[in-house]
C-alpha positions in Angstrom: 105.1 32.3 123.0 103.0 35.2 124.4 99.2 34.6 124.4 96.2 36.6 125.5 94.3 35.9 128.7 91.1 34.6 127.0 93.2 32.1 125.1 94.4 30.7 128.4 90.8 30.7 129.6 89.9 28.5 126.6 92.6 26.0 127.6 91.2 25.9 131.1 87.6 25.5 129.8 86.5 28.8 131.3 85.2 32.1 130.0 87.6 35.0 129.8 85.7 37.1 132.4 85.5 34.2 134.9 89.2 33.6 134.7 90.0 37.3 135.0 87.8 37.5 138.1 89.2 34.3 139.6 92.8 35.6 139.2 91.9 38.9 140.7 90.1 37.3 143.7 93.3 35.2 144.3 95.6 38.2 144.2 96.8 38.2 140.6 95.6 41.4 139.0 95.7 41.7 135.2 94.6 44.5 132.9 91.7 42.6 131.3 90.8 39.6 129.3 92.8 41.0 126.3 96.0 41.2 128.3 99.1 39.7 126.6 100.9 37.2 128.8 104.5 36.2 128.4 105.4 32.5 129.1 106.3 33.1 132.8 103.1 35.1 133.5 101.1 32.5 131.7 102.5 29.7 133.8 101.9 31.7 137.0 98.3 32.5 136.0 97.7 28.8 135.2 99.0 27.8 138.7 96.9 30.4 140.4 93.8 29.3 138.5 94.1 25.7 139.4 94.9 26.5 143.0 98.6 25.6 143.2 99.6 29.2 143.9 97.7 31.9 146.0 98.7 35.5 146.2 97.5 37.3 149.4 96.2 40.8 149.4 95.9 43.2 152.4 92.3 43.7 153.6 91.0 47.3 153.3 90.5 49.1 156.6 87.1 50.1 157.9 85.9 53.6 157.8 84.4 55.2 160.9 81.3 57.2 160.4 80.3 60.0 162.7 76.9 61.5 163.0 76.2 65.2 163.7 74.6 66.1 167.1 70.8 66.3 167.1 69.1 69.7 166.9 67.0 70.7 169.9 63.4 71.0 168.6 61.4 74.1 169.4 59.1 73.7 172.4 55.4 73.7 171.9 53.4 76.8 172.8 52.9 76.8 176.6 49.4 75.8 177.5 47.2 77.7 179.9 47.2 76.0 183.3 44.0 74.1 184.0 42.0 74.9 187.0 42.6 72.6 190.0 39.9 70.2 190.7 39.1 68.7 194.1 39.3 64.9 194.6 36.0 63.1 194.1 34.0 62.6 197.3 35.4 65.5 199.3 32.4 67.7 198.7 34.6 70.7 198.1 34.1 72.9 195.1 36.9 74.6 193.1 36.6 78.2 191.7 36.2 76.7 188.2 33.1 74.8 189.4 29.8 76.7 189.5 27.9 76.5 192.8 24.9 74.2 193.0 22.5 77.0 193.8 20.6 79.6 192.0 23.0 82.1 190.2 23.4 85.4 192.0 25.1 88.6 190.8 28.5 88.8 192.6 29.4 91.9 194.3 31.6 94.3 192.3 34.6 94.3 194.6 34.9 90.4 194.5 34.7 90.5 190.7 37.4 93.1 190.3 39.6 91.2 192.7 39.3 88.0 190.7 40.0 89.8 187.5 43.1 91.3 188.9 44.3 88.0 190.3 43.8 86.4 186.9 45.8 89.1 185.1 48.6 88.8 187.6 48.6 85.0 187.0 48.7 85.4 183.3 51.6 87.9 183.5 53.5 85.6 185.8 53.0 82.6 183.5 54.0 84.7 180.5 57.2 85.9 182.2 58.0 82.4 183.2 57.6 81.2 179.6 59.6 84.3 178.4 62.5 83.4 180.7 62.4 79.8 179.6 62.4 80.6 175.9 65.0 83.4 176.0 67.5 81.1 177.6 67.3 78.2 175.1 68.4 77.7 171.5 65.3 77.0 169.4 65.4 75.1 166.2 63.4 76.8 163.4 63.0 75.3 160.0 62.6 77.7 157.1 60.7 78.7 155.2 58.1 79.1 158.0 54.8 81.0 158.2 54.8 84.1 160.3 52.1 82.8 162.7 53.9 79.4 163.1 57.2 81.2 163.9 55.4 83.3 166.5 54.1 80.1 168.2 57.6 78.6 168.2 59.3 81.6 169.9 56.3 82.5 172.1 55.6 86.0 170.5 52.2 87.2 169.4 51.8 87.4 165.6 50.6 91.0 165.9 53.9 92.0 167.6 55.8 90.4 164.8 53.8 92.2 162.2 54.2 95.5 164.0 58.0 95.0 164.1 58.1 94.2 160.4 56.1 97.4 159.7 58.6 99.4 161.7 61.4 98.0 159.6 59.6 99.1 156.4 58.3 95.7 155.4 54.7 96.2 154.5 52.1 93.8 153.1 53.0 91.0 155.5 50.3 88.8 157.0 50.1 85.8 159.4 50.6 83.4 156.4 53.6 85.2 155.0 56.6 82.9 154.5 59.8 84.0 156.2 63.2 83.2 155.0 66.3 82.6 157.1 67.5 86.2 157.2 64.1 87.5 158.4 63.8 84.8 161.0 67.2 85.8 162.5 66.3 89.5 162.6 63.0 88.8 164.3 64.6 86.4 166.8 67.2 89.0 167.8 64.5 91.7 168.2 62.6 89.6 170.7 65.6 88.2 172.6 65.5 84.7 171.2 68.3 82.4 170.2 67.4 80.3 167.2 69.2 77.8 165.0 67.9 78.0 161.5 67.7 74.8 159.4 66.4 74.6 155.8 63.4 72.3 155.2 63.9 69.5 152.8 62.8 70.3 149.3 60.6 68.0 147.3 63.7 66.8 145.4 65.5 66.0 148.6 62.5 64.0 149.8 62.5 62.2 146.5 66.2 61.4 146.9 65.6 60.1 150.4 62.9 57.8 149.0 65.2 56.5 146.2 67.9 55.9 148.8 65.5 53.9 150.8 64.7 51.8 147.7 68.4 51.3 147.2 68.9 50.1 150.8 65.9 47.7 150.5 67.2 46.3 147.2 68.2 42.6 147.1 71.3 41.1 145.5 71.9 42.2 141.9 72.1 39.8 138.9 73.6 40.1 135.5 71.7 42.1 132.9 71.9 42.2 129.1 74.1 45.0 127.7 72.7 48.1 126.0 74.5 48.7 122.7 74.3 51.8 120.6 75.0 51.7 116.9 76.8 54.8 115.7 78.4 55.9 112.5 78.2 58.0 109.3 75.0 58.4 107.3 74.5 55.6 104.8 77.2 53.4 106.2 74.7 50.6 106.9 73.8 51.0 110.6 70.1 50.1 110.2 70.9 47.5 107.6 73.3 45.8 110.1 70.6 45.8 112.8 68.2 44.5 110.1 70.5 41.6 109.5 70.7 40.9 113.3 67.0 41.1 113.9 66.1 39.4 110.6 63.6 42.2 109.7 63.4 45.0 107.2 63.4 48.5 108.6 65.5 50.7 106.4 63.3 50.3 103.3 60.4 52.0 105.1 62.3 55.1 106.3 62.2 58.5 104.5 65.2 58.9 102.3 66.8 55.7 103.7 67.8 57.6 106.8 66.7 56.6 110.4 64.4 59.4 111.6 63.8 58.3 115.2 65.6 56.4 117.8 64.6 52.8 117.8 65.3 50.2 120.6 65.3 46.5 119.9 66.0 43.5 122.1 67.8 40.6 120.3 67.8 37.0 121.7 70.7 34.8 120.5 70.5 31.1 120.0 72.1 30.3 123.3 69.5 32.4 125.2 71.7 35.5 125.8 70.2 38.9 125.0 71.5 42.2 123.7 69.5 45.5 123.6 70.4 47.7 120.6 69.7 51.4 120.1 69.6 52.6 116.5 70.5 56.3 116.5 70.1 58.4 113.3 73.2 58.9 111.3 72.7 62.3 109.7 74.6 65.3 111.3 71.3 67.1 112.1 70.6 64.5 114.8 73.7 65.3 116.9 71.6 65.7 120.0 69.8 62.4 119.4 73.1 60.6 118.8 74.6 62.0 122.0 71.5 60.9 123.9 71.9 57.4 122.6 75.5 57.3 123.8 74.4 58.5 127.2 72.2 55.5 128.0 74.4 52.9 126.5 76.9 50.4 127.9 78.8 49.6 124.7 79.0 51.3 121.3 79.3 49.7 117.9 81.0 52.1 115.5 80.0 51.2 111.9 82.5 52.3 109.2 82.0 51.4 105.5 85.0 49.5 104.2 84.8 51.4 100.8 84.2 54.9 102.2 86.4 54.8 105.3 86.2 57.4 108.1 83.9 60.3 107.4 83.1 63.5 109.4 80.1 61.9 111.1 82.3 58.9 112.1 84.6 61.2 114.0 81.6 62.9 115.6 80.1 59.6 116.7 83.4 58.4 118.1 83.6 61.7 120.1 80.2 61.0 121.7 81.2 57.4 122.6 84.4 58.7 124.2 82.5 61.4 126.1 80.2 58.7 127.5 83.3 56.6 128.4 81.9 53.5 126.9 83.9 50.7 125.2 83.9 50.7 121.4 83.7 47.8 119.0 84.2 48.7 115.3 82.2 47.0 112.6 83.8 47.4 109.2 80.7 47.1 107.1 80.4 46.3 103.4 83.4 44.0 103.6 81.9 41.9 100.7 82.3 44.7 98.2 85.2 44.4 95.6 86.4 47.9 96.5 86.5 47.3 100.2 89.7 48.2 102.0 89.5 47.2 105.7 93.2 48.0 106.3 92.7 51.6 105.3 89.9 51.8 107.8 92.2 50.4 110.5 94.9 53.0 109.7 92.4 55.9 109.8 90.9 54.7 113.1 94.4 54.1 114.7 95.1 57.8 114.1 92.0 58.6 116.1 93.1 56.5 119.1 91.4 53.2 118.2 94.3 50.7 117.8 93.1 47.3 116.6 94.0 44.1 118.4 95.9 42.9 115.3 98.3 45.8 115.9 98.7 45.3 119.6 95.8 47.4 120.8 92.6 46.5 122.6 89.9 47.5 120.1 88.1 44.7 118.2 87.5 45.5 114.6 85.3 43.0 112.8 84.8 42.9 109.0 81.1 42.3 108.5 78.5 42.5 105.7 75.0 43.6 106.5 73.8 42.1 103.2 75.3 38.6 103.4 75.6 38.3 107.2 79.4 37.7 107.0 81.1 38.3 110.4 77.9 39.2 112.3 78.1 36.2 114.7 81.7 37.2 115.5 80.6 40.7 116.1 77.9 39.7 118.6 80.3 37.4 120.4 82.8 40.3 120.8 80.0 42.5 122.2 79.1 39.9 124.7 82.7 39.4 125.7 83.1 43.1 126.3 79.9 43.1 128.3 81.2 40.2 130.4 84.2 42.3 131.3 82.0 45.2 132.3 80.2 43.0 134.8 76.8 44.6 134.2 74.4 44.1 137.2 70.8 45.1 138.0 68.3 44.3 140.6 65.0 43.1 139.1 63.1 43.3 142.5 63.4 47.0 143.0 61.2 49.8 141.5 62.2 50.6 137.9 64.4 53.5 136.7 65.8 54.3 133.4 65.7 56.8 130.5 63.1 58.2 128.1 64.2 57.4 124.5 61.3 59.0 122.6 57.9 60.4 123.2 55.0 61.6 121.2 51.2 62.2 121.3 49.2 59.6 119.5 45.6 60.0 118.4 43.5 57.6 120.5 46.3 56.6 122.9 47.4 60.0 124.3 51.0 60.4 125.3 53.2 57.4 124.1 56.8 57.2 125.5 59.5 54.8 124.6 61.5 53.9 127.8 64.6 52.0 128.4 64.6 50.2 131.8 68.2 50.3 133.3 67.4 48.9 136.7 64.4 47.3 138.5 61.2 46.1 136.9 58.5 48.3 135.3 55.0 46.9 135.7 51.6 47.9 134.5 49.9 50.1 137.1 53.2 51.6 138.4 53.3 55.3 139.2 55.9 56.9 136.8 57.8 60.2 137.3 59.9 61.7 134.6 60.9 65.4 134.8 57.7 67.4 135.0 55.5 64.6 133.8 53.9 61.8 135.8 51.2 59.2 135.5 50.1 55.7 136.0 51.4 53.1 133.5 48.3 51.9 131.6 50.0 49.7 129.0 53.4 48.2 128.2 54.4 47.2 124.7 57.6 45.6 123.7 59.7 46.3 120.6 57.7 43.7 118.6 54.4 45.4 119.4 53.1 42.8 121.9 51.5 43.8 125.2 53.5 42.7 128.2 52.8 42.9 132.0 56.3 43.9 133.0 59.7 44.9 131.7 63.0 44.0 133.4 66.4 45.6 133.2 67.8 46.5 129.8 64.4 46.2 128.2 62.9 48.8 125.9 59.2 49.3 126.1 56.5 51.7 124.9 54.2 53.0 127.7 51.0 55.0 127.9 49.4 56.9 130.7 51.6 59.9 131.3 49.9 63.3 131.7 52.3 65.2 129.3 55.1 64.5 126.8 58.4 64.0 128.5 61.6 65.3 127.0 63.8 62.7 125.2 66.7 61.8 127.4 65.0 62.5 130.7 65.5 60.0 133.5 62.4 58.3 134.9 61.7 56.6 138.3 58.9 54.5 139.6 57.5 55.6 142.9 55.3 53.6 145.2 53.6 56.8 146.4 51.3 58.4 143.9 51.1 61.7 145.9 54.9 62.0 145.9 55.0 61.6 142.1 52.4 64.3 141.6 54.0 66.6 144.2 57.4 66.4 142.5 56.0 66.9 139.0 54.0 69.9 140.1 57.0 71.4 141.9 59.2 71.0 138.9 56.6 72.5 136.6 56.2 75.5 138.9 59.9 76.0 139.1 60.4 75.7 135.4 57.6 78.2 134.7 59.1 80.6 137.2 62.5 80.4 135.6 61.0 81.0 132.1 59.1 84.0 133.3 62.1 85.4 135.0 64.3 84.9 131.9 61.6 86.5 129.8 61.3 89.5 132.1 65.1 89.9 132.2 65.7 89.8 128.5 62.6 91.7 127.2 64.1 95.2 127.9 67.4 94.2 126.4 65.7 92.9 123.3 63.7 96.2 123.1 66.9 98.3 123.3 68.5 96.1 120.7 65.6 96.7 118.3 65.7 100.4 118.9 69.4 100.4 118.1 69.0 98.1 115.1 66.0 99.2 113.2 67.1 97.4 110.0 67.3 94.0 111.7 65.1 91.5 110.0 63.4 88.4 111.4 62.4 85.0 109.9 59.5 84.0 112.2 58.7 80.2 112.3 56.2 77.9 113.9 57.6 74.4 113.9 55.5 71.2 114.4 57.0 67.7 114.4 55.8 64.2 115.1 58.1 63.5 118.1 60.2 65.4 120.6 63.5 64.0 119.3 63.0 65.4 115.8 61.8 68.7 117.3 65.0 69.0 119.2 67.1 68.4 116.1 65.2 70.9 114.0 65.4 73.5 116.8 69.2 73.1 117.1 69.8 73.5 113.4 67.5 76.4 112.9 69.1 78.3 115.8 72.4 78.2 114.0 71.0 80.0 111.0 70.7 83.3 112.8 73.3 86.0 112.0 73.8 89.6 113.1 71.4 90.9 110.4 68.8 88.2 110.1 67.4 86.5 113.2 65.5 83.2 113.1 62.7 83.5 115.6 61.0 80.3 116.7 57.6 81.4 117.8 56.3 78.0 118.8 57.6 74.4 118.8 55.2 71.6 119.4 54.5 67.9 118.9 51.5 66.9 116.8 49.7 68.1 113.7 49.2 71.7 112.7 46.1 73.0 114.5 43.9 76.1 114.2 45.8 77.9 116.9 49.1 77.4 115.1 47.7 79.0 112.0 46.2 81.9 113.9 49.6 82.4 115.6 51.4 82.4 112.3 48.8 84.8 110.8 49.1 87.3 113.7 52.9 87.1 113.6 53.5 86.9 109.8 55.2 83.6 110.3 55.8 80.4 108.3 54.6 77.0 109.6 57.1 74.1 109.2 55.4 70.7 109.4 57.8 67.8 109.8 56.1 64.4 109.0 52.8 65.8 110.3 49.9 67.4 108.4 47.4 70.1 109.2 43.8 69.3 110.1 40.9 70.3 107.9 40.0 73.4 109.8 43.6 74.6 110.0 44.0 74.2 106.2 40.9 76.2 105.5 42.0 79.1 107.7 45.5 79.0 106.2 44.2 79.2 102.7 41.9 82.0 103.6 44.5 84.1 105.5 47.5 83.3 103.2 49.5 81.5 105.8 52.2 79.2 104.3 52.5 75.7 105.6 55.6 73.8 104.3 55.7 70.1 104.7 58.9 68.1 105.0 59.8 64.4 105.4 63.6 64.8 105.7 65.3 67.2 108.1 68.2 68.3 105.9 65.8 69.5 103.2 64.0 71.6 105.8 67.3 73.1 106.9 68.4 73.9 103.3 65.2 75.7 102.5 65.5 77.8 105.6 69.1 78.6 104.7 67.8 79.9 101.4 65.1 81.9 103.2 67.6 83.5 105.5 69.8 84.5 102.5 66.7 86.0 100.8 66.1 88.2 103.9 69.6 89.5 103.9 69.8 93.1 102.6 71.3 93.4 99.2 74.9 94.6 99.1 75.6 97.7 97.1 78.8 97.7 95.1 80.3 100.7 93.3 81.5 100.1 89.7 83.6 102.8 88.1 82.8 103.1 84.3 85.1 106.0 83.3 86.9 109.2 83.9 86.8 112.6 82.1 89.0 115.7 82.6 87.7 119.3 82.4 89.6 121.2 79.7 87.6 124.4 79.3 84.5 126.0 80.8 81.7 127.6 78.6 79.2 130.0 80.1 75.6 129.4 79.0 72.6 131.2 80.6 74.4 131.9 83.9 75.6 128.3 84.1 78.9 126.7 83.3 79.3 123.8 80.9 82.4 121.7 81.4 84.1 121.0 78.1 85.8 117.7 78.9 87.7 114.8 77.3 87.0 111.2 78.3 90.4 109.8 79.4 89.4 106.2 80.0 86.2 104.1 80.0 83.0 105.8 79.0 81.0 108.8 80.3 77.4 107.7 80.8 74.3 109.8 81.0 72.8 107.6 83.8 75.9 107.4 85.9 76.8 109.1 89.2 79.6 111.6 89.2 82.4 112.2 91.7 84.3 115.4 91.2 87.9 115.5 92.4 90.4 118.4 92.5 94.1 118.0 93.1 93.4 114.4 94.2 90.8 115.5 96.8 87.1 114.7 96.5 85.1 118.0 96.3 81.6 116.5 95.8 80.1 113.1 95.2 76.9 111.5 94.0 75.9 114.2 91.5 73.6 113.3 88.6 74.2 114.6 85.1 71.7 117.1 83.8 73.1 117.0 80.3 75.7 115.1 78.3 76.3 116.3 74.7 78.5 115.5 71.9 78.8 118.8 70.0 75.1 119.9 69.8 73.5 116.4 70.1 72.5 114.7 73.3 74.4 111.5 74.0 73.8 108.5 76.1 77.5 107.8 76.5 80.8 109.1 75.2 83.7 106.8 74.8 87.4 107.2 75.6 89.3 109.8 73.6 86.3 111.9 72.6 85.3 115.4 73.7 82.0 116.2 75.3 80.0 118.8 77.1 78.9 118.0 80.7 76.4 120.0 82.8 76.1 118.8 86.4 72.6 118.9 88.0 72.5 121.6 90.7 76.3 122.1 90.8 78.4 124.8 89.0 81.6 125.0 91.0 83.6 123.3 88.3 87.2 124.4 87.4 89.5 123.6 84.6 91.7 120.5 85.5 89.0 118.9 87.6 88.5 115.1 87.1 85.0 113.7 86.8 84.7 110.0 87.8 81.6 108.2 86.5 80.3 105.2 88.4 77.1 103.2 89.0 75.8 101.3 92.0 75.0 97.6 91.5 73.1 95.6 94.1 74.2 92.0 94.7 72.6 89.3 96.8 74.8 88.7 99.9 75.8 85.5 101.4 75.4 84.7 105.1 78.0 86.3 107.3 80.6 83.9 108.6 80.8 83.2 112.3 
């Protein structure tokens, strides 16, 4: 009878991962601990495991590494030759030594001779240095200052500046930074052969430092797995974690929906640990869910047994597949009477997740977040999957990991939630994350306790950074404080330059677009949120509301409460302030009330998005629709005070006094949009004339009417438009 590998491991009193590694080490490679073994393979694996059979494998060959030849460095600037000195005790004096007698004025001829001799010596030394430098290949690292480049190639800075001026390059000075192209041009002009190399950037220096840390690392040890809980909204993700952690979290969240990423470390009874990431389930948090899958080792896909697979379930599975992480399915709410786990398995199998019961390799565990049914089996399966992954980390090296969340706290400053993936984070370490850096002042674990250090797979809350890092940024601990500040400043400068360049590049295009689209309308918004993650989600949803006729313009996005500057910006720009789970301070409220600036407060993101959708629809221009109310045919013309009255019969509908008229002749439109000056039935004025009755019609400002013409009566109705598709 066929069995799985981990069943054989149980017979041999081993874990599935240990048996799989032992067989692989002895030459018997199997797909994994879930591999199905026939009787023959089972017997062979048993013999290999107990040492009766050994399968030899060829040893991999060594790889030869060749290093590039070293670059010849540029020689130092030739020093002026020192005056020769006579040996001590000879009593002879050199020209550089003054005579030990009263100074006398040298004769003019001797002075001129010495000056000429000195000039000739300088010219000879200069020519000698010129010959030496012109015959060698000099290594120059760019960017390089003009004066430093002159010293390296033995050319005066003034000559280099003069040559640049002749080439039309003005404004250069000795401190001007030269690029590779300019260096090559100047070297050729002064008969120098140079080999240009690019100086290491700050990022390259950082990578070299990280490589050094990697080389100095000691042997890695097993670390706890990091597990992300994904799934559809209201399928019980937070409640399942609540059951695992034996705490109540979901009851305190707005709308029962997880609003921020949470990280929790769970210790099982046998001492093993699992780190869980609870990502929000609503579709507005697509970016936050994707970030959760990025930092994870495993993913638990929660599917309700009564609802089955929903759109957010498919979306969560896509993120897990993109991150290339194993998936364990938790079929939640299995205790409900209407639960149907088999239907869930069928739906998931169509999405590529084939359960073990059907011959696949995906574990699908029926669980109940309320009663705790199946939760121990789920955790065992997670640990079994982690054992196969062979997760390792070195606790002795400097820490590195990811930023899960960050915000600014009153009294604490910048507070960031970090997940340590490798190394150990300690209080006092110098932390670098993107454009932010700082010294770790405090470490707090997921239970709110102060700790001195945090090892691999540990979520912690830290303070001490100089600015709010973006959620999802990678962080590193550097032993060099100056390096951390240097890299952060360089990244900030580069980011600011890119933003200014992008703004300068698009401003003219936007100006031309506005000139060509004078009717384009804008919904200007100032958005403030409590944390970066929520701000990213709100920004992503609001940007999708723009359409060709109404643009959603985000004037400012920030973390923290609504301040006075936010209100002044909204007042000057005629904008609305959206405050998500934050409030305005007292001064900001006073200014907003006085200036009429609207501050809208929200606790749930999809309510904010729905309100902004309605606002966009309200800004859409109304759609004008033409409604034909009737037709009349001219039967006879009557002359009255030099004007012609059209004696007509209403052929269908009604002829209305307040309607517009379109006059057609032989099926061709002669004129359109004419108002009625008079509509009479016999001698009486009429508001409307119905079908089958005669009437007299006088058009306003138009008399070119002939018998047989058809008058079409219509009115213009305005309708509120819906948002354009696409």
